[in-house]
C-alpha positions in Angstrom: -1.9 -0.3 -19.4 -4.0 -1.5 -22.3 -3.3 -4.1 -24.9 -4.8 -7.0 -26.7 -5.0 -10.7 -26.2 -2.8 -12.3 -28.8 -4.6 -14.6 -31.2 -1.7 -15.0 -33.8 0.9 -17.7 -33.9 3.0 -17.2 -30.7 5.7 -19.7 -31.7 7.5 -17.6 -34.2 9.5 -15.1 -32.1 13.0 -14.5 -33.2 14.0 -12.6 -30.0 12.8 -13.9 -26.6 13.6 -12.5 -23.1 12.9 -14.8 -20.2 12.9 -13.4 -16.6 11.3 -14.4 -13.3 8.6 -11.7 -13.7 6.7 -10.2 -16.6 7.2 -6.4 -17.0 3.6 -5.9 -15.8 1.6 -6.7 -12.8 -1.6 -8.7 -13.3 -4.6 -7.7 -11.1 -7.8 -9.7 -10.9 -10.7 -7.2 -10.6 -13.8 -7.9 -8.5 -15.8 -8.7 -11.7 -13.2 -11.3 -12.7 -11.6 -9.3 -15.5 -7.9 -8.9 -15.7 -6.0 -5.6 -15.5 -2.4 -5.2 -16.5 -0.3 -2.3 -15.1 3.4 -1.5 -15.8 5.5 -2.7 -12.9 8.5 -0.8 -11.5 12.0 -2.2 -11.0 15.5 -2.0 -12.4 15.3 -5.0 -14.6 12.0 -3.9 -16.1 13.3 -0.4 -16.7 16.3 -1.8 -18.4 14.7 -4.3 -20.7 11.3 -2.9 -21.7 12.8 -0.4 -24.2 14.9 -3.2 -25.7 11.9 -5.5 -26.2 9.8 -2.7 -27.6 12.5 -2.0 -30.2 12.7 -5.6 -31.2 9.0 -6.4 -31.1 10.0 -9.4 -29.1 8.5 -11.8 -26.6 8.9 -11.7 -22.8 8.4 -15.0 -20.9 7.8 -14.7 -17.2 5.5 -15.1 -14.2 2.5 -12.7 -14.1 2.7 -12.2 -10.4 -0.4 -14.0 -9.3 -0.4 -17.6 -8.2 -2.1 -20.3 -10.3 -2.8 -17.8 -13.1 -1.5 -18.1 -16.6 -3.7 -15.9 -18.9 -3.4 -16.1 -22.7 -0.4 -14.4 -24.2 -0.8 -10.6 -24.2 0.6 -8.1 -26.6 1.3 -4.6 -25.2 0.8 -1.3 -27.1 4.5 -1.3 -27.8 4.1 -4.6 -29.6 5.8 -6.8 -26.9 4.3 -10.2 -26.6 4.0 -11.2 -22.9 3.9 -15.0 -22.4 2.9 -15.9 -18.8 4.3 -18.9 -16.9 2.0 -20.4 -14.2 3.4 -20.8 -10.7 1.6 -22.1 -7.7 1.8 -20.7 -4.1 4.2 -23.6 -3.3 6.3 -22.9 -6.3 6.6 -19.2 -5.3 7.5 -20.1 -1.7 10.1 -22.7 -2.5 11.6 -21.4 -5.8 11.4 -17.6 -5.2 11.3 -16.9 -1.5 13.3 -20.1 -0.7 16.1 -21.1 -3.1 16.3 -17.8 -5.0 16.2 -15.4 -2.1 17.1 -17.3 1.1 19.8 -19.4 -0.6 21.3 -17.7 -3.7 20.7 -14.0 -2.8 22.7 -14.1 0.5 25.3 -16.4 -1.0 25.9 -14.1 -4.0 26.0 -11.0 -1.6 29.0 -12.3 0.3 27.0 -13.9 3.2 25.7 -10.7 4.7 23.2 -13.2 6.2 23.6 -16.9 6.3 22.2 -18.8 3.3 19.8 -21.7 3.9 20.5 -24.9 2.0 17.2 -26.7 1.8 16.9 -29.7 -0.5 13.2 -29.3 -1.2 13.8 -25.7 -2.4 16.4 -26.9 -4.8 14.1 -29.6 -6.2 11.4 -26.9 -6.9 14.0 -24.5 -8.3 15.0 -27.1 -10.9 11.3 -27.9 -11.7 10.4 -24.2 -12.2 13.5 -23.6 -14.3 12.4 -26.6 -16.5 8.9 -25.1 -16.8 10.3 -21.7 -17.9 12.6 -23.5 -20.4 9.7 -25.4 -21.9 7.7 -22.2 -22.4 10.6 -20.5 -24.1 11.2 -23.5 -26.3 7.5 -23.3 -27.4 7.6 -19.6 -28.4 11.0 -19.4 -29.9 11.4 -19.5 -33.7 14.0 -21.7 -35.4 17.4 -20.2 -34.8 16.0 -17.5 -32.4 18.0 -15.5 -29.9 17.0 -16.1 -26.2 18.2 -13.8 -23.5 17.9 -15.3 -20.0 17.9 -12.9 -17.1 19.2 -13.3 -13.6 19.8 -15.7 -10.7 16.3 -17.2 -10.5 16.8 -18.9 -13.9 20.3 -20.1 -13.9 19.3 -23.7 -15.0 17.4 -22.4 -18.1 20.4 -22.1 -20.5 21.5 -25.7 -19.9 18.0 -27.1 -20.3 17.3 -25.0 -23.4 20.6 -26.2 -24.9 19.4 -29.7 -24.7 15.9 -29.0 -25.9 16.7 -26.5 -28.7 20.3 -26.7 -29.8 19.4 -24.3 -32.7 18.9 -21.4 -30.3 21.5 -18.7 -29.6 21.4 -18.3 -25.8 22.6 -15.4 -23.7 22.5 -15.1 -19.9 22.9 -12.0 -17.8 23.4 -11.9 -14.0 21.9 -8.8 -12.4 23.4 -9.4 -9.0 27.1 -9.9 -7.9 28.8 -13.3 -8.5 30.8 -14.4 -5.4 34.3 -15.7 -5.2 34.8 -19.3 -6.0 35.5 -20.0 -2.3 32.1 -18.8 -1.3 30.2 -20.4 -4.2 31.6 -23.8 -3.3 29.4 -23.8 -0.2 26.5 -24.5 -2.5 25.6 -28.2 -2.3 24.4 -28.0 -5.9 27.3 -26.0 -7.3 28.1 -28.3 -10.2 24.5 -28.6 -11.4 24.0 -24.8 -11.3 27.2 -24.2 -13.1 26.3 -26.7 -15.8 23.0 -24.9 -16.2 24.8 -21.6 -16.9 27.3 -23.3 -19.3 24.4 -23.9 -21.7 24.6 -20.2 -22.7 26.7 -19.0 -25.6 27.5 -15.8 -23.6 27.3 -15.1 -19.9 27.4 -11.5 -18.9 28.1 -9.9 -15.5 28.1 -6.2 -14.4 31.8 -6.1 -13.4 35.1 -7.6 -14.5 35.6 -8.8 -10.9 32.3 -10.8 -11.1 33.4 -12.4 -14.4 36.8 -13.2 -13.0 35.1 -14.9 -10.0 33.1 -17.1 -12.4 36.2 -18.0 -14.5 38.0 -19.0 -11.3 35.1 -21.2 -10.4 35.2 -22.8 -13.9 38.9 -23.6 -13.5 38.3 -25.1 -10.0 35.7 -27.3 -11.6 38.3 -28.6 -14.1 37.0 -26.7 -17.1 39.4 -25.2 -19.7 39.4 -21.4 -19.7 41.0 -19.3 -22.4 41.7 -15.6 -22.1 40.7 -13.0 -19.5 37.5 -11.2 -18.5 37.0 -7.8 -20.2 34.4 -5.1 -20.3 32.1 -5.2 -23.3 34.5 -7.5 -25.1 34.4 -11.3 -25.0 38.0 -11.8 -24.0 37.4 -15.1 -22.2 36.0 -18.5 -23.2 35.2 -21.6 -21.4 35.7 -24.7 -23.5 33.3 -27.6 -22.7 34.0 -31.2 -23.4 31.3 -31.4 -26.1 33.0 -28.6 -28.1 30.6 -25.9 -26.9 32.3 -22.6 -26.1 30.9 -20.2 -23.6 31.9 -16.5 -23.8 32.3 -14.6 -20.6 32.4 -10.8 -20.3 31.3 -7.8 -18.2 28.5 -5.5 -19.5 27.7 -2.8 -16.9 23.9 -2.3 -17.0 22.4 1.2 -17.1 19.2 3.1 -17.4 16.8 4.6 -19.9 17.7 8.3 -19.6 15.0 9.6 -21.9 12.4 10.4 -19.2 14.9 11.7 -16.7 17.2 14.3 -18.2 14.7 17.0 -19.2 12.9 19.1 -16.6 10.2 21.6 -17.6 9.4 24.8 -15.8 6.4 22.9 -14.3 8.7 20.1 -13.1 11.0 22.6 -11.5 8.0 24.3 -9.9 7.0 21.0 -8.3 10.6 20.7 -6.9 10.4 24.1 -5.3 6.9 23.4 -4.0 8.0 20.2 -2.2 11.0 21.9 -0.8 8.7 24.6 0.6 6.4 21.9 2.0 9.4 20.5 3.8 10.1 23.8 5.5 12.7 25.0 3.0 15.6 23.1 4.5 19.1 24.2 3.5 19.8 20.6 2.3 17.7 17.7 1.3 19.2 14.2 1.6 17.5 11.3 -0.2 17.6 7.5 0.0 15.6 5.3 -2.4 15.9 1.5 -2.0 14.0 -1.7 -1.8 13.6 -2.7 1.9 16.5 -5.2 1.8 19.1 -6.0 4.3 21.8 -5.6 1.7 21.0 -1.9 1.1 22.5 -0.4 4.3 19.5 1.7 5.2 19.9 1.3 8.9 23.6 2.3 8.7 22.9 5.6 6.9 20.2 6.4 9.5 22.7 5.6 12.3 25.3 7.8 10.7 22.7 10.7 10.5 21.7 10.2 14.1 25.3 10.4 15.3 25.9 13.5 13.2 22.9 15.1 14.8 24.1 14.1 18.3 27.5 15.8 17.8 26.2 18.9 16.0 27.9 18.0 12.8 24.6 18.7 11.1 21.6 20.7 12.5 18.1 19.3 12.4 16.8 22.7 11.4 19.0 22.7 8.3 18.5 19.3 6.8 15.7 17.0 5.8 16.2 13.3 5.0 13.7 11.5 2.8 13.9 7.7 2.8 11.8 5.8 0.3 11.9 2.1 1.1 9.8 0.0 -1.3 8.3 -3.2 0.2 10.2 -6.3 -0.7 10.0 -10.0 0.1 8.1 -9.3 3.3 7.4 -12.9 4.2 11.2 -13.6 4.6 12.4 -13.2 8.2 15.5 -11.2 7.5 13.5 -8.6 5.5 10.9 -8.3 8.3 13.7 -7.7 10.8 15.3 -5.1 8.6 12.1 -3.2 8.3 11.5 -3.3 12.0 15.1 -1.9 12.7 14.7 0.8 10.1 11.3 2.0 11.4 12.6 2.0 15.0 15.5 4.2 13.9 13.3 6.6 12.1 11.0 7.0 15.1 14.0 7.4 17.4 15.6 10.1 15.3 12.4 12.0 14.9 11.6 11.7 18.5 15.0 13.0 19.6 15.6 15.7 17.0 12.4 16.6 15.2 9.6 18.9 16.3 5.9 19.2 15.7 5.4 19.8 12.0 9.1 19.3 11.3 10.4 15.7 11.4 14.0 15.2 10.4 13.3 11.9 8.5 10.4 11.6 6.1 9.9 7.8 5.7 7.8 6.2 3.0 7.4 2.4 3.0 5.7 2.1 -0.4 6.6 2.5 -4.0 6.1 5.9 -5.6 5.3 6.8 -9.2 8.3 7.3 -11.5 7.2 10.9 -12.4 7.3 11.8 -8.7 10.5 9.9 -8.0 12.3 12.0 -10.6 11.1 15.1 -8.8 12.6 13.8 -5.6 15.9 13.0 -7.4 16.1 16.6 -8.6 15.1 18.0 -5.2 17.8 16.1 -3.4 21.1 17.9 -2.7 22.7 14.7 -1.6 21.8 11.1 -2.6 22.8 8.4 -0.2 23.4 5.0 -1.8 25.0 2.8 0.8 24.5 -1.0 0.0 26.8 -3.5 1.6 26.9 -5.2 -1.8 25.0 -4.4 -5.0 25.3 -5.7 -8.6 25.0 -2.2 -10.0 22.5 0.1 -8.3 20.5 1.9 -10.9 19.1 4.4 -8.4 22.6 6.0 -8.3 22.5 6.4 -12.1 18.9 7.7 -12.1 19.9 10.4 -9.6 22.8 11.5 -11.7 20.7 11.6 -14.9 18.2 13.9 -13.2 20.9 16.5 -12.5 21.6 17.8 -15.9 22.2 21.1 -14.3 25.2 19.4 -12.5 23.9 20.2 -9.1 23.9 17.8 -6.2 26.2 15.2 -4.8 26.2 11.4 -4.8 27.4 9.5 -1.7 28.0 5.9 -3.0 29.1 2.7 -1.4 32.4 1.4 -2.8 30.7 -2.0 -2.9 28.0 -1.0 -5.4 28.8 -2.0 -9.0 28.1 1.6 -10.0 31.2 2.7 -8.1 33.3 1.3 -10.9 31.8 3.8 -13.4 30.8 6.7 -11.2 34.3 7.4 -9.9 33.5 11.0 -9.2 31.0 10.1 -6.5 31.9 10.5 -2.9 32.7 6.8 -2.1 32.1 5.4 1.3 32.5 2.1 3.2 29.0 1.2 4.4 30.4 -1.2 7.1 32.1 1.8 8.7 29.7 4.3 10.3 32.5 6.8 10.9 33.3 6.7 7.2 29.7 7.2 6.2 29.6 10.3 8.5 32.8 11.7 7.1 31.8 11.2 3.5 28.3 12.6 4.0 29.8 15.7 5.8 32.3 16.1 2.9 29.5 16.1 0.4 27.4 18.5 2.3 30.3 20.8 3.0 31.5 20.7 -0.6 28.2 22.0 -1.9 28.8 25.1 0.2 32.6 25.6 -0.1 33.4 24.2 -3.5 30.4 24.5 -5.8 32.4 24.6 -9.0 34.4 21.4 -8.1 31.2 19.6 -7.1 29.6 20.6 -10.4 32.5 19.2 -12.3 32.1 15.9 -10.5 28.4 15.7 -11.3 29.0 16.8 -14.9 31.5 13.9 -15.4 29.1 11.4 -13.9 26.2 12.8 -15.9 28.1 12.4 -19.2 29.1 8.8 -18.2 25.5 7.8 -17.5 23.9 9.5 -20.5 26.4 8.1 -23.0 26.4 4.6 -21.5 22.6 4.1 -21.3 20.4 1.0 -21.4 20.5 0.9 -25.2 24.3 0.9 -25.0 24.2 -2.0 -22.5 21.8 -4.0 -24.6 23.5 -3.4 -27.9 26.9 -4.3 -26.4 25.6 -7.6 -25.1 23.7 -8.5 -28.3 26.6 -7.5 -30.5 28.9 -9.8 -28.5 26.2 -12.6 -28.7 26.5 -12.2 -32.5 23.1 -10.7 -33.3 24.3 -7.3 -34.5 21.3 -7.0 -36.9 19.0 -6.9 -33.8 21.0 -4.5 -31.7 
């Protein structure tokens, strides 16, 4: 990625997005120069087109400790404003409070959260730093859109610093029931931080209802009910401030996914040939995260191979597992379990030159990933809990020929929209097996019915894309002229 160092006034931005990370990775080259490359990820995919359309400013950490280069404007005209974090900040704020405390708490205690006071202190300090940077770059009366669980204190701090701002907050992960959230020792402080927003958005109505229940339990006045893409509920604060609450299911940028050239389709067939022309290709694409249920789908596949429900000569399973938070114990343990299962399955059921499972523990380029999506006859998306899961939507978008089948966890947010997927319970290995077999069998015995299911999902995804998500949120925030 190329761009220019910004030398103009950076304090006059009428639209500002603030997120934990900038939408680029900063690499320091051997000669000391800086190189920026576009970074992958669901949040980046969702927001980059929005910022480009608005010629806005993105405030975030550049991904390198103790580095905060001069603001940088991309070719799309997006101003990137780096925030400096030290190694200690990263460990306590990100690895600690954000991902060892909030992440497991918000994902229904799949593992036990750690409540460490020092992590909380650093989380507050880092949120203050982000808020100060936003306050410095935002024009008078600007709109600020705060993203995700790492920055839940920012709206409240900004409200005190800059009462002229219009502040939106969007949570990209689930929000737990009030009973679970009340475990958090700093529940009132964190809630007050969120209440600084004019509008708080969640993926699902159920998440929004959980938050409204929490507000009631904290003694706040709640009017109305949570709705999708409509602010049907408000929380009335004692100072007269009103906080809107609604659900806005996030989606994807479909523009680079729906159209396949003859060359693209040739690559699909080439890869299938390299895999030995299996009858069916099954695909999983995830971050290496204990919430994603990767081990469970491997266990289900292994048991199906044991019983002969599927034949190792007929299927190939590709699992892409992007490295994630590898210094956190639960993530290291998850990787070890997954890799042990891959080795065991291939050792038992594969043969020389023909493994059953092709396992990639690395990120792959977007242009190759879309080829894998199109190649896959069945997509396995089996998280124990997921705010949305954009991989499921990307897979559907890539099948504009209405081929393929999606096996989707009923606990993924996407299940609320992709109702024609084959829904499964990821906690139940037998249920995963039955659902996967149903999908595979349906492709052979009911191709027309399967095509109708994919067609319905494809239309849902392409008509409710990332622009629809962003414009819905911004319209509700009262900035229609920017949507």
